[in-house]
C-alpha positions, 0 to 999 in steps of 0.5 A: 234384828238386822244382821250385817252382810259379810264381804263373802256374802256380798260377793256371792249375792253379786255373783248370783246376780251376774249369772242371772243377768249376763248375756253369756258365761264363759267358765274357765276351770282348773284342777281346783274344781275337780278337787272340790268335787272329790277327785283328790290325789293324796290321803285316803283316796290315794291309799284306797286305790294305790296302797300296794303301789305305795308300799312297793315304790314309796310314793305317797300321792297319785301325781308322784306315781304318774312320774315314777320311772317303772322298770317295765311297761307292764308295771307302768300300765298297771299303775296308769290303767288304775289311775285312769279308771278312778280319775276318768271313768268313775264319778266324782264323790260330790255333785259339784259339776252337777250343781254348776250345770244347774246354774248355767244350763239355761244360759248361753255358756261355753267351757274352757278347761285344763282338766282332763277328767271329762267331768263336765260331759258326765255332768250333762254339759253340751259336748259342743260347748266344751274345750279340753285344752290339755287332753283327755285321760280317756284317749291314747295317742302314738308316742312318736307321734306318727299321726294326729289321731287319738284312740278311745281307751275305755275297753283296754283300760278296763281289761288292764285293771281287771287282768293285772296281777302283782302290779303288772299287766299282761304283756299282750295288753301293752297298747301299740299304735295301729299305724306304726306299731310304736307304743301308745301313750296318754293324750296329755299335754306334757311336751311338743308331742301332744296330739291335737286331733280334729276334735281338739281343733274343732273345739278350739274354733268353737271357743274362739267363735264364741268369744268373737260373737260375745266380745261386746256383750255383757259377759261373765268370765267365771274362773273356777279353781285355776292356779298358776301352773298354766295361767296363760290358758285361762287366767290371763286371757280372762283378765285381758277380755275383762279389761277390753270389754267394759261390759264384762265381769270377771269372777274367781272362786278359789280355795287358795289364791283368788286375786284380781288385777287392780285395773279390773278390780271394780268389775271383778268378784273374788271369793276365796272358799271351797267351790262346791260350798259356794255353788250350793249357796248360789 
């Protein structure tokens, strides 16, 4: 008995064919990809790690805790060290990134992402094919900043988590800039003080070079979980590259909005669904 193919199935089949036949793939990843992998910031996962903070300070998700104005830096880093530990150094609950890597590992690919949780590299993606535009939970920078240098924070974060008591870290663990002595802060883009270190600039150059070398070829621009907080980094450039290259195909998988401009609709694949489930089917 024949079964009608649904619109979603047709789009998945088309995307699978594009992945197999494209000369190159550029993956643009946003927060929705990590959410699909299990890095949720509210609900049971939040309470598992931050129930004590919720009871004392009254916020109900990790994002709110990150913006809370703590009275002391010892409290601030008690929260942030735990936050970094669970969202940067722990592995995701679901193999979404691993499944994505299996799909593209033998292709000529590059990744641009606004995520700062380092999940791509942990899944096996080539470090030289990754551009983290917004920073890394695993890095500190000077809060001034006095220089364009970042510092690995893995060991000090683990000490903060291990040695904190009553939601405070010992004062001697407060991170200070080794150059000027001012407090260190997270290397996250939130204002004009964000440090773009040498590694950041090299990654940006490699990404721009990848685009230049493939701009006339059959390229798949695969957007995963990108919202409208910073559309100028991934979404709008992907639309523009698709419009300018008649051989390019734009694909968007998003649990929420998965829209495409009318000008590139015929060369676009739009799937509104959980990214992890679609990757399984692919």
